[in-house]
C-alpha angles and dihedrals in degrees: 000000000000092000092052091049090048091052090049090051091049089053093047097049090043090055090047091050091051095043092053096047109026092093087072089072088084093057127107127200117310137180111329090010088077096061099030098044118002098050101020113116091199090063095043093058118058105219134172112297089241091059091067091058088074098048130085120234094245118059117267093252089061092053128255104301131145127010117226108138094160091055093047090049091051090049090050090053090051092048089052093047096047099031090237097312111149091216095077091051092052092044089054090051091053093048091048090052089053091049093049091048091051093050089046090053091050089049091051091049088058090056111031139023119284097256098055089038090057092049092049092049092046091053090048091050095054104028109131093219086075094058093094094051091050103032096048115065095222089057084080089090089063091050096049091047094047092047094051093044093049092048090052092051092046093050091046094051093047091048093049090048087062092050118243117037114249121228089249091055092047092049091053092049092048091047090052090049088058097043101042097065090042086062097044135345096247087070087079086077094066092100090055092051091051091050089050090051092051091050095048122019105021109105108224124134094205120099117271091244091058093047093049091050088056091047094045096104091053090046092052091050090049092049090049093048092048091046094050091051089048092051092048090049091051091050089058105037101019103224147031100268123079099224141323115339123254114273093254090058096049113124094351131119136230097280093053091048089050091051092051094046093048085061089051095053093082088056089055089054093047092051091051098044104034113003096180091134113055126174138185091213131037111188142143142316090025091045128024094000100105114113125231130001105310143147098308091052093048091049089049091053090048092051093048091048090051091050091050091047092051089049092051093048096045100041091093103018101041105012094173090064090049090049092052092050092049091047090054094046095047095048093045093052097083092053098039094088090235103106091038136344119266132196095263143045094214129002111184092207091063090066092067093096100032092054088063088066092043093054094044086059089043092054092048089050090052089051090053093048093045090052091054092048095045098101119095096254092061102037090101090062090049091053092049091048090051092051091048091050092050089050091050091050091052091047089050092051092050092047092048092048092050092047092057094072090062087072092056092112140332094269093055092045096049095044091050093048092052089050094047096042109027092166095057112104093199091055091057093041094052091046092046092050091049093049093047094049090047093059098263092109100158092051090047092051091052091053091049090051089053089051090050091051090055095050117013103183105061107122098203093047092050090047093052092043093051092053094050092046090052092048096048104029105022136242097300092061092042097053096087090051093048090051091052089048090055090052093050104038098072112197095352105104102198095100092048092052091050090050091052093049092049092050090049091048089054091048094246094136096159093058090042090053092050093050092046094048089050087056091052090049089054090059098261106135093185088076094061094085090046091051090048091050092049091048091051090053090051091055093055119095114261 
């Protein structure tokens, strides 16, 4: 009977996963898809799997950033199969989402009764926070990583339920520890999730010290596998981060990053509880731009304290809840900008693995509530709660399905993000860049100016803005932007050279000479010929 109910649940959550994401099959390539897939030569040529171990995730012209060779290899196979059609990529994303949801359900069935497990898996299948990972092609890295990680945890828990781990079980777990971080960096946290599982939900009457001594060989193999992947990654991309840090983390230390991220924690909670507002970009001043330690930070501290308190209370009494909380915390750590700064404040796709832990805890919480409402006097409340939960699952499926169309193409995505987050400088910058490169240069310039009005000290934005102003409005209009670029660029002399050329073009040789000589004085020998040219113009008769 249980097996038949489990198969029915697998069918149901699979249908929910498809229903909430199938609308993405009409999408093309959007945002990072363009560079990672549509124009990436590494994806267009199917090479040996080993060849991808020596390539960064982003194309070489974008600089070595990110390391996801398994994901790039999978994308190359799909490009070869579909001859570059975006449909096969989106179909793969949908099927991966179904597979992850199925494994998640099987994992829940190992930990909690079938009813709460089904609810948790249904919520995971339709939750709108997953729409970016599924609707955007490059979200496939999150899906592969989450699938491999969940399989490893499932195999480990089933093996520990039988007692000692067989060599076959250990080989599968070690293989997953190698493959998960090759799909996406968060996979490096698999070892931490397994340790959390052993400390919470594994049923073993022996002391933890005894159990860990027995598991020491597996632990050493996992550490070695994780370390080798980390070393290979470092040899390719040279560092932990996957690119330049977000503007709010530029030139700041740990404490300032911590302050900013404490203010972001309430947004994490909002996205998990009621994700009505979803964005492709979270940037200042709309997010992370508030000064000092105010209300958002205090609320963030309160939420983290509540999470820690629930973990402490449930570790012994309701260990599945504690396991879910620890899973979420461990898998969020690499993208929380605490260990090191990343290129974003929030990226919805990075919640694809952490939400598995959240919804394991959610399912265990439902089991606890249902147990307390099981007597006849409270069954009415249980029925009402079940109806409400079914309604929320339907609402989640509808919201996820409607969100998929936003990822139809870059133009649709950027225009929607600007509309939904008008105070986000990155939203206007991305949209302006897209418009300018699509031939609508004046509209693009206006969007970049809006971005610049929201955050006035971003070097790359000022650099790009100065070039477009010069192209469309001439050197005279571009001079203030070039001067700001000189102030912001530090030791990089490109902005100064552009300023000198513009001044020479306008016939303002005296100013050009002063700027060029200042460059020479700063130890930039490339400005010597420019200074000489400006000086020669000064010596000519008017």
